[in-house]
PyMOL Python script that loads the backbone (N, CA, C, O; Angstrom):
from pymol import cmd

cmd.read_pdbstr("""\
ATOM      1  N   UNK A   1       0.494  -0.801  -0.149  1.00  0.00           N
ATOM      2  CA  UNK A   1       0.170  -0.334  -0.077  1.00  0.00           C
ATOM      3  C   UNK A   1       0.992   1.469   0.185  1.00  0.00           C
ATOM      4  O   UNK A   1       1.693   1.960   1.070  1.00  0.00           O
ATOM      5  N   UNK A   2       0.428   1.955  -1.085  1.00  0.00           N
ATOM      6  CA  UNK A   2       0.863   3.446  -0.704  1.00  0.00           C
ATOM      7  C   UNK A   2       1.113   4.529   0.601  1.00  0.00           C
ATOM      8  O   UNK A   2       0.028   4.835   1.095  1.00  0.00           O
ATOM      9  N   UNK A   3       1.987   5.020   1.110  1.00  0.00           N
ATOM     10  CA  UNK A   3       2.225   5.845   1.807  1.00  0.00           C
ATOM     11  C   UNK A   3       0.874   6.820   1.443  1.00  0.00           C
ATOM     12  O   UNK A   3       0.489   6.782   0.275  1.00  0.00           O
ATOM     13  N   UNK A   4       0.118   7.721   2.435  1.00  0.00           N
ATOM     14  CA  UNK A   4      -0.387   8.814   1.651  1.00  0.00           C
ATOM     15  C   UNK A   4       0.077  10.580   1.611  1.00  0.00           C
ATOM     16  O   UNK A   4      -0.637  11.524   1.272  1.00  0.00           O
ATOM     17  N   UNK A   5       1.452  10.600   2.062  1.00  0.00           N
ATOM     18  CA  UNK A   5       2.364  11.493   2.036  1.00  0.00           C
ATOM     19  C   UNK A   5       2.711  11.029   0.620  1.00  0.00           C
ATOM     20  O   UNK A   5       2.658  11.906  -0.241  1.00  0.00           O
ATOM     21  N   UNK A   6       3.046   9.838   0.248  1.00  0.00           N
ATOM     22  CA  UNK A   6       3.715   9.445  -1.238  1.00  0.00           C
ATOM     23  C   UNK A   6       2.663   9.863  -2.809  1.00  0.00           C
ATOM     24  O   UNK A   6       2.964  10.388  -3.881  1.00  0.00           O
ATOM     25  N   UNK A   7       1.113   9.213  -2.135  1.00  0.00           N
ATOM     26  CA  UNK A   7       0.229   9.713  -2.730  1.00  0.00           C
ATOM     27  C   UNK A   7      -0.019  11.287  -3.220  1.00  0.00           C
ATOM     28  O   UNK A   7      -0.162  11.775  -4.341  1.00  0.00           O
ATOM     29  N   UNK A   8      -0.009  11.753  -2.139  1.00  0.00           N
ATOM     30  CA  UNK A   8      -0.216  13.031  -1.906  1.00  0.00           C
ATOM     31  C   UNK A   8       0.604  13.526  -3.814  1.00  0.00           C
ATOM     32  O   UNK A   8       0.248  13.874  -4.939  1.00  0.00           O
ATOM     33  N   UNK A   9       2.159  13.129  -2.802  1.00  0.00           N
ATOM     34  CA  UNK A   9       2.941  14.138  -4.103  1.00  0.00           C
ATOM     35  C   UNK A   9       2.820  13.716  -5.463  1.00  0.00           C
ATOM     36  O   UNK A   9       3.255  14.494  -6.313  1.00  0.00           O
ATOM     37  N   UNK A  10       2.107  12.195  -5.986  1.00  0.00           N
ATOM     38  CA  UNK A  10       2.591  11.715  -7.183  1.00  0.00           C
ATOM     39  C   UNK A  10       1.041  12.852  -7.503  1.00  0.00           C
ATOM     40  O   UNK A  10       0.978  13.643  -8.445  1.00  0.00           O
ATOM     41  N   UNK A  11       0.208  12.693  -6.713  1.00  0.00           N
ATOM     42  CA  UNK A  11      -1.154  13.574  -7.041  1.00  0.00           C
ATOM     43  C   UNK A  11      -0.641  14.281  -7.851  1.00  0.00           C
ATOM     44  O   UNK A  11      -0.287  14.172  -9.025  1.00  0.00           O
ATOM     45  N   UNK A  12      -0.631  15.390  -6.738  1.00  0.00           N
ATOM     46  CA  UNK A  12       0.184  16.973  -7.197  1.00  0.00           C
ATOM     47  C   UNK A  12       1.565  16.984  -8.378  1.00  0.00           C
ATOM     48  O   UNK A  12       1.850  18.106  -8.796  1.00  0.00           O
ATOM     49  N   UNK A  13       2.001  16.377  -8.654  1.00  0.00           N
ATOM     50  CA  UNK A  13       3.464  15.763  -9.494  1.00  0.00           C
ATOM     51  C   UNK A  13       2.478  16.024 -11.079  1.00  0.00           C
ATOM     52  O   UNK A  13       2.728  16.893 -11.914  1.00  0.00           O
ATOM     53  N   UNK A  14       1.343  14.998 -11.149  1.00  0.00           N
ATOM     54  CA  UNK A  14       0.351  14.762 -11.846  1.00  0.00           C
ATOM     55  C   UNK A  14      -0.213  16.077 -12.348  1.00  0.00           C
ATOM     56  O   UNK A  14       0.113  16.527 -13.447  1.00  0.00           O
ATOM     57  N   UNK A  15      -1.147  16.750 -11.453  1.00  0.00           N
ATOM     58  CA  UNK A  15      -1.463  17.942 -11.373  1.00  0.00           C
ATOM     59  C   UNK A  15      -0.567  18.890 -12.364  1.00  0.00           C
ATOM     60  O   UNK A  15      -1.064  19.385 -13.376  1.00  0.00           O
ATOM     61  N   UNK A  16       0.419  19.043 -12.091  1.00  0.00           N
ATOM     62  CA  UNK A  16       1.395  19.480 -12.670  1.00  0.00           C
ATOM     63  C   UNK A  16       1.971  19.435 -14.485  1.00  0.00           C
ATOM     64  O   UNK A  16       2.313  20.066 -15.485  1.00  0.00           O
ATOM     65  N   UNK A  17       1.774  18.416 -13.981  1.00  0.00           N
ATOM     66  CA  UNK A  17       1.926  18.161 -15.696  1.00  0.00           C
ATOM     67  C   UNK A  17       0.606  17.896 -16.588  1.00  0.00           C
ATOM     68  O   UNK A  17       0.625  17.521 -17.760  1.00  0.00           O
ATOM     69  N   UNK A  18      -0.855  18.232 -15.605  1.00  0.00           N
ATOM     70  CA  UNK A  18      -1.810  18.770 -16.406  1.00  0.00           C
ATOM     71  C   UNK A  18      -2.170  17.186 -17.430  1.00  0.00           C
ATOM     72  O   UNK A  18      -1.914  16.810 -18.574  1.00  0.00           O
ATOM     73  N   UNK A  19      -2.831  16.674 -16.330  1.00  0.00           N
ATOM     74  CA  UNK A  19      -2.912  15.204 -15.680  1.00  0.00           C
ATOM     75  C   UNK A  19      -4.026  15.268 -14.959  1.00  0.00           C
ATOM     76  O   UNK A  19      -4.074  14.687 -13.874  1.00  0.00           O
ATOM     77  N   UNK A  20      -5.295  16.115 -15.535  1.00  0.00           N
ATOM     78  CA  UNK A  20      -5.983  16.187 -13.545  1.00  0.00           C
ATOM     79  C   UNK A  20      -6.673  14.921 -14.326  1.00  0.00           C
ATOM     80  O   UNK A  20      -6.741  15.740 -15.243  1.00  0.00           O
ATOM     81  N   UNK A  21      -6.983  14.280 -14.610  1.00  0.00           N
ATOM     82  CA  UNK A  21      -8.236  12.801 -14.083  1.00  0.00           C
ATOM     83  C   UNK A  21      -6.860  12.217 -13.662  1.00  0.00           C
ATOM     84  O   UNK A  21      -6.610  12.187 -12.457  1.00  0.00           O
ATOM     85  N   UNK A  22      -5.909  11.731 -14.585  1.00  0.00           N
ATOM     86  CA  UNK A  22      -5.150  10.726 -13.394  1.00  0.00           C
ATOM     87  C   UNK A  22      -4.788  11.284 -11.236  1.00  0.00           C
ATOM     88  O   UNK A  22      -4.741  10.775 -10.117  1.00  0.00           O
ATOM     89  N   UNK A  23      -4.645  12.570 -11.922  1.00  0.00           N
ATOM     90  CA  UNK A  23      -4.594  13.027 -10.990  1.00  0.00           C
ATOM     91  C   UNK A  23      -5.954  12.719  -9.294  1.00  0.00           C
ATOM     92  O   UNK A  23      -5.869  12.403  -8.107  1.00  0.00           O
ATOM     93  N   UNK A  24      -6.974  13.068 -10.257  1.00  0.00           N
ATOM     94  CA  UNK A  24      -8.252  12.356  -9.469  1.00  0.00           C
ATOM     95  C   UNK A  24      -8.044  11.662  -9.057  1.00  0.00           C
ATOM     96  O   UNK A  24      -7.756  11.770  -7.865  1.00  0.00           O
ATOM     97  N   UNK A  25      -8.016  10.282  -9.742  1.00  0.00           N
ATOM     98  CA  UNK A  25      -8.247   9.181  -9.306  1.00  0.00           C
ATOM     99  C   UNK A  25      -7.060   8.787  -8.185  1.00  0.00           C
ATOM    100  O   UNK A  25      -7.454   7.982  -7.342  1.00  0.00           O
ATOM    101  N   UNK A  26      -5.774   9.195  -8.054  1.00  0.00           N
ATOM    102  CA  UNK A  26      -4.352   8.696  -7.383  1.00  0.00           C
ATOM    103  C   UNK A  26      -5.697   9.912  -5.705  1.00  0.00           C
ATOM    104  O   UNK A  26      -6.205   9.231  -4.814  1.00  0.00           O
ATOM    105  N   UNK A  27      -5.879  11.110  -5.709  1.00  0.00           N
ATOM    106  CA  UNK A  27      -6.421  11.507  -4.313  1.00  0.00           C
ATOM    107  C   UNK A  27      -7.950  10.901  -4.354  1.00  0.00           C
ATOM    108  O   UNK A  27      -8.889  11.450  -3.777  1.00  0.00           O
ATOM    109  N   UNK A  28      -8.041   9.932  -4.967  1.00  0.00           N
ATOM    110  CA  UNK A  28      -9.629   9.610  -4.677  1.00  0.00           C
ATOM    111  C   UNK A  28      -9.417   8.260  -4.194  1.00  0.00           C
ATOM    112  O   UNK A  28     -10.238   7.626  -3.531  1.00  0.00           O
ATOM    113  N   UNK A  29      -8.145   7.807  -4.603  1.00  0.00           N
ATOM    114  CA  UNK A  29      -7.628   6.613  -3.223  1.00  0.00           C
ATOM    115  C   UNK A  29      -7.110   6.765  -2.047  1.00  0.00           C
ATOM    116  O   UNK A  29      -7.274   6.268  -0.932  1.00  0.00           O
ATOM    117  N   UNK A  30      -6.189   7.865  -2.710  1.00  0.00           N
ATOM    118  CA  UNK A  30      -5.322   8.639  -1.124  1.00  0.00           C
ATOM    119  C   UNK A  30      -6.999   8.591  -0.482  1.00  0.00           C
ATOM    120  O   UNK A  30      -6.984   7.866   0.513  1.00  0.00           O
ATOM    121  N   UNK A  31      -7.675   8.853  -0.611  1.00  0.00           N
ATOM    122  CA  UNK A  31      -8.928   9.358   0.036  1.00  0.00           C
ATOM    123  C   UNK A  31      -9.735   8.599   0.967  1.00  0.00           C
ATOM    124  O   UNK A  31     -10.288   8.871   2.033  1.00  0.00           O
ATOM    125  N   UNK A  32      -9.622   7.428   0.147  1.00  0.00           N
ATOM    126  CA  UNK A  32     -10.565   6.113   0.522  1.00  0.00           C
ATOM    127  C   UNK A  32      -9.333   4.833   0.958  1.00  0.00           C
ATOM    128  O   UNK A  32      -9.692   3.675   1.170  1.00  0.00           O
ATOM    129  N   UNK A  33      -8.056   5.212   1.031  1.00  0.00           N
ATOM    130  CA  UNK A  33      -7.617   4.581   1.922  1.00  0.00           C
ATOM    131  C   UNK A  33      -6.842   5.380   3.313  1.00  0.00           C
ATOM    132  O   UNK A  33      -6.074   4.832   4.104  1.00  0.00           O
ATOM    133  N   UNK A  34      -7.174   6.436   3.331  1.00  0.00           N
ATOM    134  CA  UNK A  34      -7.272   7.468   4.566  1.00  0.00           C
ATOM    135  C   UNK A  34      -7.690   8.411   4.697  1.00  0.00           C
ATOM    136  O   UNK A  34      -7.293   9.576   4.704  1.00  0.00           O
ATOM    137  N   UNK A  35      -9.553   7.345   4.947  1.00  0.00           N
ATOM    138  CA  UNK A  35     -10.892   8.056   4.991  1.00  0.00           C
ATOM    139  C   UNK A  35     -10.129   9.360   6.181  1.00  0.00           C
ATOM    140  O   UNK A  35     -10.311  10.526   5.832  1.00  0.00           O
ATOM    141  N   UNK A  36      -9.337   9.133   7.485  1.00  0.00           N
ATOM    142  CA  UNK A  36      -9.894  10.776   8.689  1.00  0.00           C
ATOM    143  C   UNK A  36      -8.765  11.044   8.163  1.00  0.00           C
ATOM    144  O   UNK A  36      -7.958  11.122   9.090  1.00  0.00           O
ATOM    145  N   UNK A  37      -8.043  11.308   6.756  1.00  0.00           N
ATOM    146  CA  UNK A  37      -7.188  12.500   6.622  1.00  0.00           C
ATOM    147  C   UNK A  37      -7.597  13.867   6.010  1.00  0.00           C
ATOM    148  O   UNK A  37      -7.934  14.007   4.835  1.00  0.00           O
ATOM    149  N   UNK A  38      -7.539  14.761   6.841  1.00  0.00           N
ATOM    150  CA  UNK A  38      -8.106  16.100   6.739  1.00  0.00           C
ATOM    151  C   UNK A  38      -7.546  16.703   4.848  1.00  0.00           C
ATOM    152  O   UNK A  38      -8.165  17.121   3.870  1.00  0.00           O
ATOM    153  N   UNK A  39      -6.239  16.452   5.127  1.00  0.00           N
ATOM    154  CA  UNK A  39      -5.344  16.829   4.077  1.00  0.00           C
ATOM    155  C   UNK A  39      -5.462  15.857   2.840  1.00  0.00           C
ATOM    156  O   UNK A  39      -5.157  16.175   1.690  1.00  0.00           O
ATOM    157  N   UNK A  40      -5.875  14.806   3.177  1.00  0.00           N
ATOM    158  CA  UNK A  40      -6.487  13.664   1.694  1.00  0.00           C
ATOM    159  C   UNK A  40      -7.594  13.800   1.064  1.00  0.00           C
ATOM    160  O   UNK A  40      -7.889  13.420  -0.069  1.00  0.00           O
ATOM    161  N   UNK A  41      -8.238  14.387   1.876  1.00  0.00           N
ATOM    162  CA  UNK A  41      -9.434  15.269   1.204  1.00  0.00           C
ATOM    163  C   UNK A  41      -9.109  16.418   0.661  1.00  0.00           C
ATOM    164  O   UNK A  41      -9.717  16.615  -0.392  1.00  0.00           O
ATOM    165  N   UNK A  42      -8.279  17.377   1.015  1.00  0.00           N
ATOM    166  CA  UNK A  42      -8.226  18.348   0.733  1.00  0.00           C
ATOM    167  C   UNK A  42      -7.498  18.848  -0.764  1.00  0.00           C
ATOM    168  O   UNK A  42      -7.812  19.861  -1.390  1.00  0.00           O
ATOM    169  N   UNK A  43      -6.629  18.026  -1.080  1.00  0.00           N
ATOM    170  CA  UNK A  43      -5.969  17.808  -2.357  1.00  0.00           C
ATOM    171  C   UNK A  43      -7.287  16.716  -3.094  1.00  0.00           C
ATOM    172  O   UNK A  43      -7.165  16.246  -4.225  1.00  0.00           O
ATOM    173  N   UNK A  44      -7.905  16.585  -2.641  1.00  0.00           N
ATOM    174  CA  UNK A  44      -8.772  15.523  -3.565  1.00  0.00           C
ATOM    175  C   UNK A  44      -9.495  16.643  -4.257  1.00  0.00           C
ATOM    176  O   UNK A  44      -9.568  16.856  -5.467  1.00  0.00           O
ATOM    177  N   UNK A  45     -10.139  17.481  -3.017  1.00  0.00           N
ATOM    178  CA  UNK A  45     -11.058  19.138  -3.451  1.00  0.00           C
ATOM    179  C   UNK A  45      -9.737  19.938  -3.957  1.00  0.00           C
ATOM    180  O   UNK A  45      -9.952  20.793  -3.099  1.00  0.00           O
ATOM    181  N   UNK A  46      -9.311  20.111  -4.187  1.00  0.00           N
ATOM    182  CA  UNK A  46      -7.917  20.194  -4.918  1.00  0.00           C
ATOM    183  C   UNK A  46      -7.596  20.118  -7.274  1.00  0.00           C
ATOM    184  O   UNK A  46      -7.405  20.812  -8.272  1.00  0.00           O
ATOM    185  N   UNK A  47      -7.775  18.697  -6.763  1.00  0.00           N
ATOM    186  CA  UNK A  47      -8.153  18.427  -8.408  1.00  0.00           C
ATOM    187  C   UNK A  47      -9.247  18.639  -8.655  1.00  0.00           C
ATOM    188  O   UNK A  47      -9.426  19.151  -9.759  1.00  0.00           O
ATOM    189  N   UNK A  48     -10.536  18.358  -7.764  1.00  0.00           N
ATOM    190  CA  UNK A  48     -11.872  18.785  -8.396  1.00  0.00           C
ATOM    191  C   UNK A  48     -11.651  20.332  -9.343  1.00  0.00           C
ATOM    192  O   UNK A  48     -12.019  20.395 -10.515  1.00  0.00           O
ATOM    193  N   UNK A  49     -11.025  21.466  -8.650  1.00  0.00           N
ATOM    194  CA  UNK A  49     -11.332  22.761  -8.406  1.00  0.00           C
ATOM    195  C   UNK A  49     -10.729  22.722  -9.221  1.00  0.00           C
ATOM    196  O   UNK A  49     -11.340  23.603  -9.826  1.00  0.00           O
ATOM    197  N   UNK A  50      -9.262  22.209 -10.493  1.00  0.00           N
ATOM    198  CA  UNK A  50      -8.741  22.166 -11.357  1.00  0.00           C
ATOM    199  C   UNK A  50      -9.352  21.828 -12.028  1.00  0.00           C
ATOM    200  O   UNK A  50      -9.053  22.684 -12.861  1.00  0.00           O
ATOM    201  N   UNK A  51     -10.079  21.246 -12.524  1.00  0.00           N
ATOM    202  CA  UNK A  51     -10.878  20.452 -13.027  1.00  0.00           C
ATOM    203  C   UNK A  51     -12.032  20.769 -13.790  1.00  0.00           C
ATOM    204  O   UNK A  51     -12.455  20.407 -14.888  1.00  0.00           O
ATOM    205  N   UNK A  52     -12.477  21.653 -12.779  1.00  0.00           N
ATOM    206  CA  UNK A  52     -13.622  22.897 -12.934  1.00  0.00           C
ATOM    207  C   UNK A  52     -14.722  22.205 -12.591  1.00  0.00           C
ATOM    208  O   UNK A  52     -15.568  22.313 -13.478  1.00  0.00           O
ATOM    209  N   UNK A  53     -15.204  21.308 -11.376  1.00  0.00           N
ATOM    210  CA  UNK A  53     -15.863  20.540 -10.914  1.00  0.00           C
ATOM    211  C   UNK A  53     -16.392  20.713  -9.187  1.00  0.00           C
ATOM    212  O   UNK A  53     -16.347  20.063  -8.143  1.00  0.00           O
ATOM    213  N   UNK A  54     -16.947  22.156  -9.739  1.00  0.00           N
ATOM    214  CA  UNK A  54     -17.151  23.149  -7.957  1.00  0.00           C
ATOM    215  C   UNK A  54     -18.318  22.143  -6.915  1.00  0.00           C
ATOM    216  O   UNK A  54     -18.675  22.312  -5.749  1.00  0.00           O
ATOM    217  N   UNK A  55     -18.528  21.528  -7.501  1.00  0.00           N
ATOM    218  CA  UNK A  55     -19.875  20.659  -6.418  1.00  0.00           C
ATOM    219  C   UNK A  55     -18.742  20.137  -6.261  1.00  0.00           C
ATOM    220  O   UNK A  55     -18.017  20.825  -5.542  1.00  0.00           O
ATOM    221  N   UNK A  56     -18.097  18.827  -6.788  1.00  0.00           N
ATOM    222  CA  UNK A  56     -17.000  18.307  -5.916  1.00  0.00           C
ATOM    223  C   UNK A  56     -16.055  18.588  -5.017  1.00  0.00           C
ATOM    224  O   UNK A  56     -15.773  17.953  -4.002  1.00  0.00           O
ATOM    225  N   UNK A  57     -15.366  20.006  -5.620  1.00  0.00           N
ATOM    226  CA  UNK A  57     -14.648  20.762  -4.717  1.00  0.00           C
ATOM    227  C   UNK A  57     -15.072  21.349  -3.734  1.00  0.00           C
ATOM    228  O   UNK A  57     -14.299  21.952  -2.990  1.00  0.00           O
ATOM    229  N   UNK A  58     -16.305  21.305  -3.531  1.00  0.00           N
ATOM    230  CA  UNK A  58     -17.021  22.006  -2.097  1.00  0.00           C
ATOM    231  C   UNK A  58     -17.495  20.675  -1.628  1.00  0.00           C
ATOM    232  O   UNK A  58     -17.882  20.914  -0.484  1.00  0.00           O
ATOM    233  N   UNK A  59     -17.703  19.291  -1.881  1.00  0.00           N
ATOM    234  CA  UNK A  59     -17.716  18.695  -1.382  1.00  0.00           C
ATOM    235  C   UNK A  59     -16.607  17.921  -0.403  1.00  0.00           C
ATOM    236  O   UNK A  59     -16.827  17.398   0.690  1.00  0.00           O
ATOM    237  N   UNK A  60     -15.270  18.017  -1.178  1.00  0.00           N
ATOM    238  CA  UNK A  60     -14.755  17.360  -0.773  1.00  0.00           C
ATOM    239  C   UNK A  60     -14.034  18.720   0.381  1.00  0.00           C
ATOM    240  O   UNK A  60     -13.330  18.087   1.167  1.00  0.00           O
ATOM    241  N   UNK A  61     -14.002  19.320   0.527  1.00  0.00           N
ATOM    242  CA  UNK A  61     -13.393  20.461   1.439  1.00  0.00           C
ATOM    243  C   UNK A  61     -14.090  20.566   2.383  1.00  0.00           C
ATOM    244  O   UNK A  61     -13.768  21.103   3.443  1.00  0.00           O
ATOM    245  N   UNK A  62     -15.112  20.080   2.129  1.00  0.00           N
ATOM    246  CA  UNK A  62     -16.531  20.160   3.573  1.00  0.00           C
ATOM    247  C   UNK A  62     -15.976  18.903   4.125  1.00  0.00           C
ATOM    248  O   UNK A  62     -15.920  18.933   5.355  1.00  0.00           O
ATOM    249  N   UNK A  63     -15.582  17.892   3.626  1.00  0.00           N
ATOM    250  CA  UNK A  63     -14.971  17.002   4.269  1.00  0.00           C
ATOM    251  C   UNK A  63     -14.192  16.941   5.000  1.00  0.00           C
ATOM    252  O   UNK A  63     -14.160  16.645   6.195  1.00  0.00           O
ATOM    253  N   UNK A  64     -13.156  17.372   3.945  1.00  0.00           N
ATOM    254  CA  UNK A  64     -11.974  18.038   5.142  1.00  0.00           C
ATOM    255  C   UNK A  64     -12.053  18.530   6.275  1.00  0.00           C
ATOM    256  O   UNK A  64     -11.868  17.984   7.363  1.00  0.00           O
ATOM    257  N   UNK A  65     -12.517  20.279   5.872  1.00  0.00           N
ATOM    258  CA  UNK A  65     -13.264  20.959   7.136  1.00  0.00           C
ATOM    259  C   UNK A  65     -13.733  20.017   8.237  1.00  0.00           C
ATOM    260  O   UNK A  65     -13.483  20.108   9.439  1.00  0.00           O
ATOM    261  N   UNK A  66     -14.510  19.031   7.565  1.00  0.00           N
ATOM    262  CA  UNK A  66     -14.968  18.135   8.984  1.00  0.00           C
ATOM    263  C   UNK A  66     -13.806  17.081   9.644  1.00  0.00           C
ATOM    264  O   UNK A  66     -13.565  16.697  10.788  1.00  0.00           O
ATOM    265  N   UNK A  67     -13.464  16.931   8.866  1.00  0.00           N
ATOM    266  CA  UNK A  67     -11.976  16.374  10.291  1.00  0.00           C
ATOM    267  C   UNK A  67     -11.091  17.463  10.634  1.00  0.00           C
ATOM    268  O   UNK A  67     -10.899  17.621  11.840  1.00  0.00           O
ATOM    269  N   UNK A  68     -10.457  18.318   9.761  1.00  0.00           N
ATOM    270  CA  UNK A  68      -9.613  19.576  10.802  1.00  0.00           C
ATOM    271  C   UNK A  68     -10.307  20.617  10.724  1.00  0.00           C
ATOM    272  O   UNK A  68     -10.488  21.156   9.632  1.00  0.00           O
ATOM    273  N   UNK A  69     -10.814  21.086  11.823  1.00  0.00           N
ATOM    274  CA  UNK A  69     -11.925  22.173  11.815  1.00  0.00           C
ATOM    275  C   UNK A  69     -11.283  24.446  11.344  1.00  0.00           C
ATOM    276  O   UNK A  69     -11.712  25.567  11.074  1.00  0.00           O
ATOM    277  N   UNK A  70      -9.515  23.273  11.695  1.00  0.00           N
ATOM    278  CA  UNK A  70      -8.407  24.325  11.764  1.00  0.00           C
ATOM    279  C   UNK A  70      -7.758  24.429  10.626  1.00  0.00           C
ATOM    280  O   UNK A  70      -6.667  24.981  10.477  1.00  0.00           O
ATOM    281  N   UNK A  71      -8.912  23.496   9.162  1.00  0.00           N
ATOM    282  CA  UNK A  71      -8.155  23.552   8.408  1.00  0.00           C
ATOM    283  C   UNK A  71      -8.281  25.371   7.183  1.00  0.00           C
ATOM    284  O   UNK A  71      -9.205  25.920   6.582  1.00  0.00           O
ATOM    285  N   UNK A  72      -7.326  25.564   7.306  1.00  0.00           N
ATOM    286  CA  UNK A  72      -7.719  27.090   6.817  1.00  0.00           C
ATOM    287  C   UNK A  72      -7.920  27.529   5.012  1.00  0.00           C
ATOM    288  O   UNK A  72      -8.559  28.332   4.331  1.00  0.00           O
ATOM    289  N   UNK A  73      -6.994  26.500   4.841  1.00  0.00           N
ATOM    290  CA  UNK A  73      -7.156  26.262   3.018  1.00  0.00           C
ATOM    291  C   UNK A  73      -8.569  25.941   3.189  1.00  0.00           C
ATOM    292  O   UNK A  73      -9.392  26.814   2.913  1.00  0.00           O
ATOM    293  N   UNK A  74      -8.936  24.853   3.590  1.00  0.00           N
ATOM    294  CA  UNK A  74     -10.336  24.505   3.033  1.00  0.00           C
ATOM    295  C   UNK A  74     -11.722  26.015   3.833  1.00  0.00           C
ATOM    296  O   UNK A  74     -12.914  26.051   3.530  1.00  0.00           O
ATOM    297  N   UNK A  75     -11.249  26.685   4.490  1.00  0.00           N
ATOM    298  CA  UNK A  75     -11.891  27.473   4.858  1.00  0.00           C
ATOM    299  C   UNK A  75     -11.630  28.994   3.391  1.00  0.00           C
ATOM    300  O   UNK A  75     -12.307  29.886   2.879  1.00  0.00           O
ATOM    301  N   UNK A  76     -10.931  28.717   3.345  1.00  0.00           N
ATOM    302  CA  UNK A  76     -10.603  29.799   2.189  1.00  0.00           C
ATOM    303  C   UNK A  76     -11.120  29.083   0.761  1.00  0.00           C
ATOM    304  O   UNK A  76     -11.750  29.987   0.212  1.00  0.00           O
ATOM    305  N   UNK A  77     -11.145  28.365   0.232  1.00  0.00           N
ATOM    306  CA  UNK A  77     -11.308  27.650  -0.723  1.00  0.00           C
ATOM    307  C   UNK A  77     -13.106  27.588  -1.036  1.00  0.00           C
ATOM    308  O   UNK A  77     -13.715  27.838  -2.076  1.00  0.00           O
ATOM    309  N   UNK A  78     -13.646  27.126   0.398  1.00  0.00           N
ATOM    310  CA  UNK A  78     -14.276  27.306   0.094  1.00  0.00           C
ATOM    311  C   UNK A  78     -15.824  27.909   0.206  1.00  0.00           C
ATOM    312  O   UNK A  78     -16.970  27.461   0.185  1.00  0.00           O
ATOM    313  N   UNK A  79     -15.169  29.180   0.336  1.00  0.00           N
ATOM    314  CA  UNK A  79     -15.469  30.833   0.065  1.00  0.00           C
ATOM    315  C   UNK A  79     -15.419  31.057  -0.752  1.00  0.00           C
ATOM    316  O   UNK A  79     -16.454  31.443  -1.294  1.00  0.00           O
ATOM    317  N   UNK A  80     -13.687  30.977  -1.813  1.00  0.00           N
ATOM    318  CA  UNK A  80     -14.047  31.321  -3.375  1.00  0.00           C
ATOM    319  C   UNK A  80     -14.811  30.131  -4.091  1.00  0.00           C
ATOM    320  O   UNK A  80     -15.494  30.501  -5.046  1.00  0.00           O
ATOM    321  N   UNK A  81     -14.827  28.772  -3.812  1.00  0.00           N
ATOM    322  CA  UNK A  81     -16.006  28.812  -4.193  1.00  0.00           C
ATOM    323  C   UNK A  81     -17.504  28.467  -4.291  1.00  0.00           C
ATOM    324  O   UNK A  81     -18.284  27.728  -4.891  1.00  0.00           O
ATOM    325  N   UNK A  82     -17.464  29.228  -3.552  1.00  0.00           N
ATOM    326  CA  UNK A  82     -19.531  29.387  -3.378  1.00  0.00           C
ATOM    327  C   UNK A  82     -19.777  30.812  -3.730  1.00  0.00           C
ATOM    328  O   UNK A  82     -20.773  31.191  -4.346  1.00  0.00           O
ATOM    329  N   UNK A  83     -18.084  32.170  -2.984  1.00  0.00           N
ATOM    330  CA  UNK A  83     -18.431  33.829  -4.390  1.00  0.00           C
ATOM    331  C   UNK A  83     -18.733  32.460  -6.027  1.00  0.00           C
ATOM    332  O   UNK A  83     -19.876  32.288  -6.451  1.00  0.00           O
ATOM    333  N   UNK A  84     -17.281  31.564  -6.773  1.00  0.00           N
ATOM    334  CA  UNK A  84     -17.842  31.881  -7.789  1.00  0.00           C
ATOM    335  C   UNK A  84     -19.372  31.228  -8.306  1.00  0.00           C
ATOM    336  O   UNK A  84     -19.940  31.617  -9.326  1.00  0.00           O
ATOM    337  N   UNK A  85     -19.778  30.420  -7.611  1.00  0.00           N
ATOM    338  CA  UNK A  85     -21.029  29.861  -8.155  1.00  0.00           C
ATOM    339  C   UNK A  85     -22.119  31.252  -7.856  1.00  0.00           C
ATOM    340  O   UNK A  85     -23.155  31.238  -8.521  1.00  0.00           O
ATOM    341  N   UNK A  86     -22.025  31.790  -7.414  1.00  0.00           N
ATOM    342  CA  UNK A  86     -22.950  33.537  -7.747  1.00  0.00           C
ATOM    343  C   UNK A  86     -23.004  33.966  -8.164  1.00  0.00           C
ATOM    344  O   UNK A  86     -23.725  34.942  -7.954  1.00  0.00           O
TER     345      UNK A  86
END
""", "prot")
cmd.dss("prot")
cmd.show_as("cartoon", "prot")
cmd.util.cbc("prot")
cmd.orient("prot")
């Protein structure tokens, strides 16, 4: 089993290569393997945000925030995404 940090790093490397769908798959697996990780959901949300899927980005940022109420990045991204929906 791949470690959480290694999977996260791989997902961001794929995003940097504009391989968004592949990154989403890696982040999905990471969130599945580490369901208590706020960081896994935060990264999963970011990949959906990059892909332009606002609804799933919001859903995963909310999961991240539920796991870590101090996640300032999730709070800020949720604000941005919700403002963009208006």
